[in-house]
VOGU-3710 file (C-alpha; in Angstrom, 3 decimals, decimal comma):
1> mtdsgpgkcr> -89,582/9,666/114,503  -90,311/12,638/112,267  -88,456/14,694/109,717  -86,918/17,963/110,811  -89,462/20,759/110,531  -88,900/24,066/108,755  -87,836/25,713/111,988  -84,987/23,236/112,409  -83,434/23,708/109,001  -81,383/26,769/109,826
11> hgsygqgyyl> -77,783/25,959/110,715  -76,095/27,476/113,741  -72,782/29,192/113,881  -69,374/27,634/113,384  -68,579/25,079/116,133  -71,436/26,270/118,363  -71,790/24,246/121,568  -68,390/22,583/121,329  -66,133/22,081/124,348  -63,424/24,196/122,703
21> dvdalrkqey> -62,940/26,305/119,615  -62,678/23,924/116,637  -59,038/24,749/115,918  -58,080/24,329/119,591  -60,075/21,097/119,722  -58,193/19,717/116,750  -54,844/20,637/118,240  -55,689/18,943/121,535  -57,639/15,882/120,380  -56,723/15,255/116,738
31> pllnqttyld> -52,953/15,688/116,274  -53,075/13,255/113,344  -54,871/15,963/111,370  -51,871/18,293/111,511  -50,747/19,142/107,971  -53,563/16,967/106,594  -56,888/17,951/105,059  -59,146/15,020/105,851  -62,396/15,082/103,870  -63,579/11,472/103,953
41> hagttvyaks> -65,668/11,403/107,121  -68,394/9,446/105,303  -65,863/6,624/105,087  -64,940/6,963/108,732  -64,530/9,949/110,964  -61,401/10,538/113,063  -61,121/9,252/116,619  -60,236/11,567/119,490  -56,972/11,065/121,345  -58,617/11,146/124,769
51> sitafshdmq> -60,999/8,381/123,689  -58,055/6,073/122,994  -56,418/7,140/126,259  -59,563/6,336/128,227  -59,923/2,944/126,533  -56,271/2,167/127,214  -56,788/3,041/130,881  -59,775/0,686/130,986  -57,719/-2,139/129,545  -54,865/-1,575/131,963
61> sslfgnphst> -56,977/-1,178/135,103  -59,470/-4,024/134,730  -59,402/-7,660/133,689  -62,166/-8,467/131,203  -62,986/-12,110/130,534  -65,141/-13,900/127,987  -68,763/-12,951/128,772  -69,901/-16,582/128,362  -68,853/-17,476/131,903  -69,625/-16,734/135,544
71> svssqlstqr> -66,127/-15,730/136,618  -65,513/-12,291/138,081  -63,726/-11,072/134,963  -66,443/-12,471/132,707  -69,208/-10,877/134,714  -67,400/-7,560/134,544  -67,433/-7,819/130,731  -71,120/-8,677/130,783  -71,951/-5,732/133,032  -70,040/-3,279/130,869
81> tervrsrvlh> -71,625/-4,687/127,709  -75,140/-4,251/129,054  -74,294/-0,757/130,234  -73,146/0,198/126,740  -76,205/-1,438/125,206  -78,370/0,792/127,358  -76,291/3,852/126,434  -76,740/3,126/122,737  -80,513/3,077/123,107  -80,384/6,325/125,050
91> ffnaspdlfd> -78,129/7,874/122,375  -80,897/7,335/119,832  -83,701/8,170/122,291  -85,038/4,618/121,953  -86,986/3,141/124,856  -85,505/-0,159/126,124  -89,098/-1,382/126,528  -89,674/-1,023/122,795  -86,225/-1,545/121,228  -83,216/-3,807/121,570
101> vvfvanataa> -79,639/-3,496/120,322  -77,786/-6,330/118,606  -74,033/-5,747/118,336  -72,510/-6,744/114,989  -69,317/-6,040/113,058  -70,697/-3,131/111,013  -73,778/-1,878/109,207  -73,348/-4,442/106,436  -73,367/-7,265/108,988  -76,570/-5,838/110,455
111> iklvadsfqd> -78,195/-5,757/107,012  -77,081/-9,321/106,304  -78,504/-10,494/109,629  -81,904/-9,127/108,612  -81,611/-10,684/105,144  -80,717/-14,111/106,547  -83,637/-13,970/108,962  -86,126/-13,043/106,234  -84,756/-15,770/103,991  -85,511/-18,353/106,698
121> sdsrgfwygy> -88,832/-16,886/107,781  -91,040/-18,484/105,135  -90,558/-21,449/102,793  -91,770/-19,249/99,937  -89,118/-16,652/100,710  -89,814/-12,933/100,885  -90,315/-9,907/98,648  -87,850/-7,037/98,772  -87,898/-3,384/97,787  -85,013/-0,919/98,026
131> hidshtsvig> -84,360/2,683/97,091  -82,043/3,472/94,185  -79,834/5,641/96,429  -78,983/2,632/98,591  -75,527/1,438/99,584  -74,269/-1,682/97,802  -74,903/-3,776/100,922  -78,596/-2,841/100,900  -78,917/-3,740/97,225  -77,259/-7,101/97,880
141> vrevakmgyq> -80,267/-8,322/99,862  -82,231/-8,684/96,622  -80,152/-11,758/95,704  -81,858/-13,833/98,420  -85,391/-12,481/97,883  -87,121/-15,472/96,272  -90,401/-13,643/95,709  -88,807/-10,878/93,696  -87,627/-7,359/94,245  -88,128/-3,805/93,022
151> cfhdadvdaw> -85,811/-0,794/92,856  -87,646/2,412/93,813  -87,281/6,106/93,094  -88,973/8,602/95,432  -92,216/8,796/93,455  -92,308/5,007/93,197  -92,201/4,686/96,982  -95,151/7,022/97,483  -97,147/5,199/94,800  -96,308/1,819/96,326
161> iaelgktqsr> -97,359/2,965/99,800  -100,659/4,203/98,405  -101,378/0,706/97,034  -100,182/-1,252/100,074  -103,569/-1,364/101,750  -105,136/-2,826/98,604  -102,731/-5,744/98,272  -102,570/-8,704/100,640  -99,637/-11,057/101,042  -99,063/-13,694/103,690
171> aprlfafpaq> -95,394/-13,859/102,771  -93,168/-11,209/104,377  -92,186/-8,062/102,548  -89,213/-5,852/103,381  -88,562/-2,308/102,219  -85,093/-0,798/102,765  -83,744/2,682/102,192  -80,944/4,921/103,466  -81,634/7,789/105,822  -78,935/9,648/103,892
181> snmngrrlpl> -77,248/8,859/100,596  -73,593/8,071/101,221  -72,878/9,361/97,710  -74,194/12,945/97,773  -75,652/13,401/101,255  -79,279/13,648/100,121  -81,587/12,863/103,018  -84,569/10,680/102,259  -88,036/10,995/103,877  -88,005/9,185/107,217
191> rwceqirsav> -91,796/9,501/107,209  -91,927/6,468/104,923  -91,593/4,107/107,897  -94,703/5,445/109,614  -96,637/5,705/106,340  -95,914/2,084/105,441  -96,968/0,908/108,891  -100,147/2,983/108,707  -100,999/1,795/105,183  -101,005/-1,868/106,217
201> ggganvftll> -102,724/-1,332/109,538  -99,620/-2,049/111,574  -100,033/-5,814/111,663  -99,281/-7,060/108,158  -96,029/-8,738/107,154  -94,481/-5,542/105,782  -91,273/-4,401/107,468  -88,875/-1,506/107,084  -85,076/-1,525/107,198  -83,281/1,802/107,571
211> daasfvstaa> -79,616/2,100/106,646  -78,659/4,878/109,048  -74,869/4,530/108,780  -74,260/7,686/106,752  -76,942/9,742/108,484  -75,936/9,176/112,109  -72,333/10,237/111,480  -73,367/13,907/111,745  -77,069/13,964/112,632  -79,298/12,897/115,517
221> ldlgnanaap> -81,528/9,896/114,826  -84,512/10,142/117,166  -86,388/6,885/117,719  -88,553/8,340/120,476  -91,744/7,733/118,532  -91,764/3,957/118,124  -94,772/4,061/115,801  -92,785/6,175/113,330  -89,503/4,277/113,740  -88,130/1,687/111,317
231> dftalsfyki> -88,431/-1,948/112,314  -84,696/-2,471/111,829  -81,978/0,175/111,895  -78,426/-0,643/110,747  -75,445/1,539/111,653  -71,684/1,606/112,223  -70,209/3,316/115,270  -66,904/4,202/113,594  -68,888/6,545/111,345  -69,850/8,498/114,478
241> fgfpdlgali> -66,854/8,157/116,792  -63,987/6,999/114,544  -63,332/4,057/116,882  -64,142/1,264/117,626  -64,857/-0,738/114,470  -68,263/-1,944/115,576  -71,843/-1,868/114,319  -75,339/-2,444/115,597  -78,797/-3,487/114,532  -81,496/-1,656/116,506
251> vrksaarile> -84,600/-3,836/116,497  -88,135/-2,649/117,149  -89,367/-5,390/119,490  -92,803/-5,654/117,902  -91,083/-6,692/114,639  -88,613/-9,114/116,231  -90,808/-12,153/115,531  -89,438/-12,498/112,026  -85,842/-12,518/113,265  -86,645/-15,388/115,628
261> rrkffgggtv> -87,192/-17,669/112,617  -83,526/-17,565/111,640  -82,264/-21,133/111,344  -78,581/-20,667/112,052  -77,470/-20,553/115,654  -74,084/-19,951/117,193  -72,430/-20,247/120,541  -74,217/-18,177/123,152  -77,586/-18,023/121,344  -78,983/-21,373/122,536
271> dmviasgaqw> -79,865/-22,882/125,925  -79,325/-26,458/124,789  -78,199/-28,366/121,687  -78,312/-32,092/120,946  -75,296/-32,755/118,729  -76,061/-36,344/117,672  -79,252/-38,252/117,059  -82,223/-35,934/117,040  -81,783/-32,600/115,329  -82,914/-30,419/118,203
281> hakkeatihe> -81,903/-27,228/119,948  -83,522/-24,653/122,197  -82,873/-20,991/121,472  -82,546/-18,436/124,210  -85,753/-16,530/124,747  -84,933/-13,818/127,286  -83,937/-11,075/124,832  -83,643/-10,433/121,131  -79,934/-9,784/121,285  -79,274/-13,097/123,059
291> qledgtlpfh> -80,869/-14,937/120,142  -78,908/-13,075/117,464  -75,426/-12,320/118,828  -73,586/-15,403/117,585  -70,444/-16,453/119,390  -68,398/-14,324/121,720  -69,196/-10,656/121,472  -66,384/-8,225/120,580  -66,503/-7,169/124,212  -63,263/-5,164/124,096
301> siialdaamd> -64,673/-3,103/121,245  -67,905/-2,592/123,160  -65,898/-1,319/126,137  -64,048/0,997/123,753  -67,435/2,276/122,571  -68,201/3,275/126,158  -65,091/5,478/126,246  -65,863/6,860/122,773  -69,352/7,942/123,796  -68,034/9,656/126,925
311> therlygsma> -65,458/11,586/124,918  -67,868/12,465/122,128  -70,416/13,920/124,550  -67,752/15,897/126,412  -66,243/17,404/123,255  -69,353/18,130/121,199  -72,258/18,242/123,614  -74,814/16,765/121,227  -75,344/15,509/117,699  -77,396/18,653/117,092
321> nisahtgfla> -74,229/20,731/117,577  -72,353/18,551/115,099  -75,207/18,773/112,602  -75,227/22,559/112,828  -71,447/22,796/112,441  -71,151/20,421/109,481  -74,218/21,872/107,773  -72,748/25,352/108,032  -69,476/24,205/106,443  -71,189/22,122/103,766
331> krvydrlsal> -73,078/25,205/102,599  -69,759/27,069/102,439  -68,193/24,311/100,342  -71,154/24,226/97,987  -71,239/27,986/97,532  -67,518/28,250/96,852  -67,358/25,289/94,478  -70,396/26,578/92,607  -68,745/29,967/92,154  -65,585/28,616/90,494
341> thfndkkvcr> -65,358/29,476/86,792  -62,734/29,342/84,075  -61,562/32,389/82,141  -64,400/31,844/79,654  -67,066/31,700/82,399  -67,465/27,930/82,081  -68,242/26,263/85,391  -65,420/24,251/86,952  -67,587/21,971/89,127  -70,596/19,843/88,370
351> iyqsdygnqa> -72,217/19,220/91,757  -74,785/16,437/92,059  -77,022/17,965/94,763  -78,143/21,472/95,649  -80,191/21,559/98,890  -77,310/22,613/101,129  -78,430/24,628/104,120  -81,541/22,519/104,739  -80,929/19,760/107,293  -84,141/17,974/106,374
361> lqgpiiafnl> -82,955/17,476/102,808  -79,176/17,530/102,837  -76,227/16,197/104,824  -72,586/17,383/104,736  -71,493/15,353/101,711  -70,641/16,967/98,364  -70,421/14,796/95,241  -68,979/16,488/92,183  -66,791/16,259/89,090  -64,474/18,797/87,512
371> rnsrdewipk> -64,477/20,106/83,942  -61,951/22,118/81,996  -62,643/25,270/79,991  -63,690/23,153/77,000  -66,364/21,360/79,067  -64,293/18,169/79,079  -64,315/16,019/82,211  -61,203/15,866/84,388  -60,348/12,228/85,294  -61,298/11,543/88,899
381> teveklatlk> -58,251/9,394/89,684  -55,906/12,145/88,512  -57,637/14,612/90,819  -57,395/12,216/93,744  -53,735/11,521/92,990  -52,864/15,206/92,943  -55,004/15,830/96,035  -53,021/13,178/97,879  -49,855/14,973/96,844  -51,217/18,098/98,549
391> niqlrsgsvc> -52,210/16,077/101,665  -55,919/16,322/100,868  -57,793/13,085/101,496  -61,044/12,619/99,624  -62,873/9,761/97,901  -63,476/8,927/94,257  -65,398/6,337/92,263  -68,930/5,052/92,762  -68,365/5,161/96,562  -70,394/1,949/97,100
401> npggtarslg> -73,537/3,666/95,858  -74,034/2,249/92,353  -77,604/3,443/91,860  -77,068/7,024/92,955  -73,841/7,329/90,997  -75,294/5,862/87,797  -78,350/8,094/88,021  -76,265/11,212/88,629  -73,944/10,451/85,720  -76,684/9,327/83,352
411> wlgaelrhhy> -75,608/5,697/83,000  -78,114/2,985/82,114  -77,749/-0,605/83,240  -77,172/-1,893/79,706  -74,374/0,618/79,185  -72,662/-0,363/82,414  -72,822/-4,046/81,514  -71,335/-3,237/78,120  -68,458/-1,378/79,764  -67,988/-4,189/82,249
421> aaglrcgddh> -67,686/-6,665/79,380  -65,065/-4,337/77,917  -63,152/-4,348/81,200  -64,462/-1,539/83,419  -64,068/-2,446/87,082  -64,891/-0,749/90,351  -61,904/1,232/91,584  -59,933/1,188/88,333  -58,526/4,243/86,586  -60,793/4,211/83,520
431> dilggrptgi> -62,370/7,533/84,391  -64,064/8,625/81,169  -65,952/6,313/78,797  -68,154/7,473/75,973  -67,520/11,084/76,943  -68,960/10,596/80,448  -67,322/10,092/83,830  -67,511/6,630/85,379  -67,473/7,932/88,956  -67,534/11,012/91,133
441> lrvslgamtn> -65,347/12,890/93,577  -66,697/13,049/97,108  -65,807/15,266/100,039  -67,555/14,609/103,326  -67,335/16,652/106,502  -67,194/15,654/110,142  -67,499/17,070/113,628  -63,867/18,224/113,677  -63,713/19,656/110,138  -62,599/23,292/110,253
451> qkdidslief> -62,558/26,289/107,942  -58,930/25,634/107,017  -59,950/22,275/105,529  -62,464/24,042/103,307  -59,926/26,688/102,280  -57,350/24,002/101,413  -59,820/22,175/99,170  -60,875/25,312/97,288  -57,308/26,581/96,952  -56,255/23,184/95,569
461> ieefyvekgp> -58,936/23,263/92,873  -58,181/26,896/92,062  -54,456/26,206/91,777  -54,636/23,162/89,526  -57,994/23,135/87,768  -59,279/26,684/87,333  -57,907/27,881/83,995  -56,882/31,527/84,002  -56,248/31,706/80,258  -56,880/29,781/77,035
471> hilslnpdmd> -53,416/28,207/76,758  -52,367/25,423/79,091  -50,157/23,084/77,080  -49,413/22,150/73,511  -47,962/18,702/73,079  -46,750/19,756/69,623  -44,687/22,897/70,251  -44,085/25,253/67,373  -40,567/24,831/66,063  -38,624/27,463/64,241
481> enitpqfyve> -38,303/25,953/60,780  -34,995/27,830/60,270  -33,418/26,050/63,257  -32,497/22,390/63,143  -31,019/21,500/66,527  -28,517/18,657/66,733  -29,026/16,156/69,537  -26,873/13,585/71,273  -27,166/11,067/74,115  -26,122/12,972/77,220
491> sltifpikgc> -26,482/10,012/79,587  -27,718/6,445/79,750  -29,285/5,157/82,940  -30,841/1,892/83,985  -32,714/0,929/87,133  -31,718/-2,700/87,681  -34,014/-3,137/90,693  -37,392/-1,576/89,947  -38,086/1,376/92,229  -34,538/1,488/93,595
501> gafkipkgrr> -31,494/3,589/92,754  -30,124/4,342/89,302  -27,023/2,946/87,626  -25,403/5,301/85,128  -23,795/3,517/82,207  -20,148/4,674/81,997  -19,088/6,910/79,158  -17,303/5,044/76,396  -19,080/1,748/77,039  -21,529/0,534/74,442
511> weikrdgllw> -24,672/-0,930/75,997  -26,940/-3,560/74,543  -30,575/-2,637/74,036  -33,447/-4,967/73,252  -37,058/-4,540/72,252  -38,077/-4,433/75,914  -35,401/-1,946/76,939  -31,796/-1,494/77,939  -30,047/-4,643/79,135  -30,689/-5,354/82,837
521> dqewhlvhhe> -33,113/-2,454/83,214  -35,786/-3,494/85,744  -34,456/-7,033/85,624  -34,983/-7,415/89,369  -37,901/-6,669/91,687  -38,269/-6,491/95,441  -41,301/-8,500/96,512  -43,024/-8,918/99,848  -42,208/-12,261/101,447  -45,747/-13,100/102,490
531> tgvplkrteh> -47,950/-11,564/99,803  -45,649/-11,704/96,783  -46,662/-8,145/95,864  -43,818/-5,969/94,499  -42,802/-3,151/96,802  -43,492/0,380/95,559  -41,273/3,349/96,249  -44,269/5,537/97,001  -44,963/3,274/99,992  -41,329/2,567/100,851
541> pqmalvrpfl> -39,319/5,719/100,031  -36,143/4,158/101,441  -36,028/1,986/98,307  -34,371/4,999/96,662  -31,389/4,424/98,993  -30,860/0,903/97,633  -28,122/1,490/95,047  -27,306/-1,248/92,538  -23,967/-1,247/90,677  -23,183/-3,457/87,699
551> didrdilrvt> -19,534/-4,539/87,808  -19,264/-5,819/84,270  -15,599/-6,802/84,577  -16,335/-9,025/87,558  -19,760/-10,063/86,232  -21,556/-9,190/89,456  -24,421/-7,026/90,695  -23,328/-5,139/93,800  -26,080/-3,641/95,976  -25,229/-1,099/98,664
561> cdapndqlsl> -27,254/0,897/101,153  -26,250/3,449/103,762  -27,546/2,075/107,070  -27,669/4,322/110,171  -24,391/2,961/111,549  -22,774/1,247/108,608  -22,868/0,683/104,870  -24,446/-2,603/103,921  -23,326/-4,435/100,805  -24,445/-7,490/98,864
571> elplawndnc> -22,965/-9,098/95,732  -24,822/-11,361/93,302  -23,687/-12,937/90,012  -24,975/-11,328/86,842  -24,871/-14,614/84,981  -28,048/-16,614/85,355  -27,640/-19,443/87,832  -30,681/-21,637/88,142  -29,264/-23,350/91,230  -29,391/-20,155/93,293
581> mtlmttpvrl> -33,005/-19,364/92,402  -36,311/-20,687/93,609  -39,731/-20,453/92,020  -42,051/-17,890/93,542  -45,311/-19,485/94,662  -47,435/-16,418/95,377  -49,403/-14,612/92,647  -48,566/-10,952/92,278  -50,129/-7,803/90,913  -47,721/-5,244/89,537
591> scqkgsasay> -49,009/-1,709/89,898  -47,534/1,628/88,836  -46,560/0,098/85,495  -44,821/2,201/82,919  -44,548/2,164/79,188  -46,688/2,348/76,099  -49,536/-0,031/75,503  -47,885/-1,314/72,344  -44,594/-2,090/74,034  -45,692/-4,467/76,772
601> rdrlclraya> -43,224/-6,990/78,012  -44,345/-10,578/77,695  -45,583/-12,192/80,869  -42,491/-13,909/82,202  -41,859/-16,006/85,272  -40,078/-14,346/88,176  -37,776/-16,259/90,478  -36,655/-15,350/93,967  -33,143/-15,819/95,290  -33,033/-18,905/97,496
611> spmvstfftq> -30,307/-17,669/99,826  -31,619/-16,382/103,202  -28,763/-13,874/103,102  -30,454/-12,052/100,229  -33,828/-11,728/101,946  -32,169/-10,798/105,239  -30,219/-8,011/103,541  -33,247/-6,323/101,962  -35,489/-6,940/104,972  -32,911/-5,227/107,185
621> vlgvpctlar> -32,537/-2,320/104,788  -36,249/-1,648/104,201  -37,728/-2,810/107,484  -40,321/-4,963/105,728  -40,123/-8,731/105,073  -39,072/-8,912/101,447  -36,669/-10,578/99,070  -35,158/-10,045/95,642  -36,593/-11,732/92,570  -35,414/-11,802/88,976
631> fssqdpsldm> -36,925/-12,332/85,569  -35,787/-15,599/84,059  -35,604/-14,140/80,565  -31,805/-14,367/80,520  -32,161/-18,079/79,795  -34,817/-18,665/77,118  -34,973/-22,370/77,983  -36,549/-21,444/81,311  -39,391/-19,536/79,691  -41,894/-22,106/78,463
641> rlpqlastwk> -44,584/-20,021/76,824  -47,956/-20,917/75,469  -49,257/-19,383/72,264  -51,082/-16,114/72,817  -54,326/-16,770/74,660  -57,680/-15,106/74,244  -57,643/-11,486/75,261  -58,134/-10,678/78,922  -60,616/-8,116/80,248  -57,846/-5,544/80,351
651> drlrsftrea> -57,127/-6,173/76,677  -60,801/-5,820/75,830  -60,952/-2,496/77,617  -57,853/-1,253/75,801  -59,510/-2,237/72,537  -62,727/-0,571/73,611  -60,896/2,664/74,444  -58,899/2,447/71,188  -55,615/1,592/72,848  -53,534/-1,095/71,193
661> ssthrskrki> -52,308/-3,937/73,359  -50,269/-7,071/73,131  -50,031/-9,458/76,071  -48,847/-13,012/76,468  -48,846/-15,557/79,226  -46,223/-18,004/80,296  -46,765/-21,695/80,792  -46,562/-23,369/84,154  -44,485/-26,472/84,514  -46,342/-29,414/85,947
671> gqkylllsse> -46,276/-29,337/89,732  -44,802/-25,845/89,885  -46,229/-22,382/90,378  -44,902/-19,289/88,685  -45,111/-15,716/89,807  -46,359/-13,920/86,722  -45,562/-10,297/86,204  -46,806/-8,100/83,400  -44,414/-5,166/83,249  -44,315/-2,482/80,602
681> tstlivsrss> -40,587/-1,945/80,276  -40,032/0,072/77,147  -37,320/2,716/77,209  -38,060/6,194/78,519  -36,515/9,224/76,793  -36,174/12,484/78,716  -35,020/15,774/77,203  -32,340/17,815/78,984  -34,003/21,020/77,781  -37,302/19,897/79,274
691> vnslneivka> -35,636/19,089/82,588  -33,942/22,500/82,584  -37,224/24,256/81,881  -38,991/22,420/84,684  -36,153/23,189/87,077  -36,513/26,885/86,390  -40,189/26,728/87,321  -39,522/24,669/90,455  -36,781/27,047/91,597  -38,957/30,076/90,980
701> nteqasglsk> -41,936/28,716/92,895  -40,386/26,696/95,711  -38,787/27,819/98,908  -35,407/26,279/99,658  -35,996/23,157/101,724  -33,489/22,363/104,439  -30,894/19,940/103,138  -32,455/19,673/99,685  -31,223/21,147/96,448  -33,739/22,968/94,308
711> viaadafqgn> -32,267/21,369/91,199  -34,058/18,203/90,098  -31,756/15,695/88,397  -32,858/13,877/85,274  -32,627/10,627/87,266  -35,687/11,698/89,243  -37,810/11,156/86,132  -36,592/7,545/85,773  -35,384/8,344/82,264  -33,211/5,758/80,518
721> ivvaeqpsel> -31,946/8,016/77,745  -31,367/11,710/78,405  -31,128/13,579/75,098  -29,563/17,033/74,895  -28,798/19,621/72,228  -25,220/19,867/71,053  -23,340/22,474/73,171  -22,771/24,698/70,143  -26,506/24,827/69,533  -27,719/25,619/73,053
731> eraeqpyied> -28,061/29,399/72,825  -30,207/29,349/69,761  -31,714/25,877/69,651  -32,722/24,673/73,149  -36,413/23,886/72,873  -38,108/22,328/75,873  -40,611/19,582/75,087  -39,586/19,378/71,460  -39,704/15,611/71,995  -43,487/15,909/71,968
741> kwssvcigqd> -43,244/16,407/68,225  -41,002/13,424/67,543  -42,385/10,359/65,796  -39,132/8,374/65,923  -35,398/8,776/66,501  -32,298/7,128/65,092  -29,425/6,729/67,534  -25,775/5,825/67,210  -23,339/4,576/64,644  -25,769/1,906/63,435
751> qlrfdifdpc> -28,614/4,438/63,303  -30,910/2,235/65,351  -34,446/3,396/64,854  -36,711/3,858/67,875  -40,446/4,423/67,550  -41,812/7,102/69,882  -44,942/6,150/71,819  -47,134/7,967/74,305  -45,907/10,427/76,937  -45,177/9,035/80,388
761> lrcqmlcvsq> -48,049/9,466/82,842  -46,496/10,649/86,085  -47,409/9,290/89,508  -46,313/9,979/93,076  -43,151/7,928/92,646  -41,743/11,125/91,175  -42,078/12,733/94,613  -39,480/10,492/96,245  -35,967/11,927/95,964  -33,716/9,554/94,033
771> smglrrnevl> -30,641/10,437/96,095  -32,033/10,836/99,621  -35,261/8,838/99,739  -37,203/11,895/100,985  -40,542/13,112/99,676  -40,450/16,184/97,419  -43,848/17,263/96,194  -42,822/20,373/94,318  -41,815/18,527/91,118  -45,138/16,787/90,510
781> aalakmrkvd> -46,994/19,908/91,622  -45,131/21,985/89,013  -45,705/19,375/86,317  -49,407/19,250/87,126  -49,688/22,937/86,299  -47,665/23,046/83,086  -47,755/19,507/81,674  -51,362/18,436/82,045  -53,446/17,022/79,198  -56,980/15,744/79,756
791> gktlfgryta> -56,300/15,966/83,473  -53,216/13,729/83,270  -49,694/14,829/84,143  -47,123/13,957/81,475  -43,342/14,134/81,158  -40,949/12,175/78,916  -41,720/9,838/76,026  -41,717/6,059/75,790  -39,812/4,464/72,974  -38,766/1,044/71,748
801> istsaaktgl> -36,649/-0,320/68,925  -38,722/-0,288/65,771  -39,977/-3,606/64,515  -39,939/-2,324/60,937  -36,873/-2,715/58,735  -34,158/-0,104/59,118  -34,468/2,746/56,619  -30,768/3,321/56,389  -30,104/0,594/53,859  -27,507/-0,888/56,189
811> eepssktimv> -27,677/-4,487/57,365  -29,308/-4,603/60,781  -26,680/-5,475/63,413  -27,195/-8,693/65,355  -26,326/-6,960/68,633  -27,927/-3,544/69,033  -25,978/-1,113/71,191  -25,914/2,580/72,054  -23,595/4,692/74,173  -23,222/8,127/75,725
821> gdvvlpsyqn> -22,315/10,660/73,040  -24,157/8,928/70,201  -25,845/11,297/67,753  -29,637/11,394/67,911  -31,537/12,118/64,692  -35,248/12,730/65,303  -38,045/12,462/62,798  -40,941/14,832/63,299  -44,658/14,220/63,103  -46,270/15,179/59,806
831> h> -42,891/15,271/58,102
//
């Protein structure tokens, strides 16, 4: 096995050697890619339709039994398995006389199998070395290396190899590295395997483990030269074919002796076992795979792999064709991203690799981050969120490559541990710490990627992140000092069931408001029956069709929903009735929280309705097993709280990032379990002028969708209080986003003071139509262009009743209420 020579570095033309033109191929074989830009092939590529059809035909035309038998059906499974095993070796040009294939769940399982075998091979343990660009699973092996470990950079590897012949060790040593970084596509020197073997004379206890999972997805791994091949090669077939979910460990037979020392054995790997008395068993000796494939093989998946390989060869001809195609496109992506600049010639993209166009050095993966015209980093999660809105699927974070990501971003281990102690976690949305990004954006290409995918990615970045001029947004708009607009409460709205329809408070009715919001706002949640996780409207858009109505006169909550053939209705008492509730027993995580950090709701217990009628109603409406649950805060005697506990990791991170926080926990009764929910439920203020301004932009830039009005109602923004200018002031005083300059407001006859907190960070929930339950992307897309600060999309302001004494000199009322038509008196920042 050798690296590609200089003559093999030049990429061919677009889709050369394919069965069909790439666009025709996608239309025929990949209908799931219609209207979608899929750029996460390093995670998994997409399976071809004909591959699934062929597998389905196999399943319907033959009976496959458990291979551990001599029946006809079992023997058929065995025959097909051995056929596929042989095909896999041929696929990698590996001689069956010199190599064997062990089927496992995935590449990680293959790596763990090697680690377990080395751990058992010698009572002293083993020594381990790994490259810094390794996948997390490769790094994990170090935890069982009793004789120590070392993390290598490129130069370290060469220096270590040079010294190998001078050092002797009877204990085994294992060196692991990726053929291609799954973070940025950098291809590492495959020559290391042969050099290590040569340095130790071929017979010493030094072995090599190659993580080929990322590499083989778009490149040919040639194991024809066994002397240059790794001893163990781990890979996942779904990276190559999309399906099945299966992996393999390719073992060089001359190195298999160390795997034979593994202590664990499973069904199918032994010829005899004595269960009681003497501790004795006899392992199978015929083949390597028989000794290592524990239990029943995933024989249906192996049969599916047979169909996948047939289809793959028919569509693409060879891995060389795929390598040429993806390399050609990767160079196009790199060139176009590199060329993007802001109006002031600042670069938009920071790309963490540059050898595109050279197959020996670079695969079709591009790792990058975005910067604005002031050289400030754009948060990765905000980019991914907006990309999802535009049907572009990419990856963000450390992408399971902690060493490569940390090195690219300049993080040291001590710094990462400090941030971890402050609360940083893999996959969270804390994108920038200490002025540096905590992760990267990654686009990865596959065999069926086409030019349109590349165009969509570049157009997306140009539309939302390339600044054409110096002004994007001022959160403190200039206000004409000669104009003092008069405001009033245009409407009051609550959302009794979180994520569901709105209930408009009738005009003329005063409504109680508390520190945590308007009475009965988000009092109820829909939770999954089995997991206890609250349902989100982004995942279940039909939640918008669930319409709660508070019948105050009858003291009931009426819930209606328009079913296909009828209107469903459910009535529940508003008064708290402990007899009709049951304690939830499943822990829950509440995501898509809203509100300011300083206005968190206490952690309260949530109780589900005991009646099967309630769960049946919502399950029928939403098509997912769920039920309705309610906060027990209406009856303080039910909320047994402990004093505030030590701060959690989330609190520490908020403190670290200079965000105030205040969280509490509730106490569990003995013998009972509570479902705890931390929900930020402060009141959201939305300005009518701001809504009008946004509507003008949406109408000007959006084609009329069939059956949808261009006008976006204020309800769509989940605002509780819509504030508008007095009608007499509109012509001269309407000022969109004037609320950005407010520090507080006083509302109503009692002049209740509300402190204004941070703007509302908008998510994809905004894309689901409040009235029809349909997705509408144009609103968030428009906001992302005109209301973006530090890469985050903002609209509306959070507020809560001030904890400070009223400044009016009036006695504070015991019951705080507001109503539609109340006068709103804002106070401005710096005034």
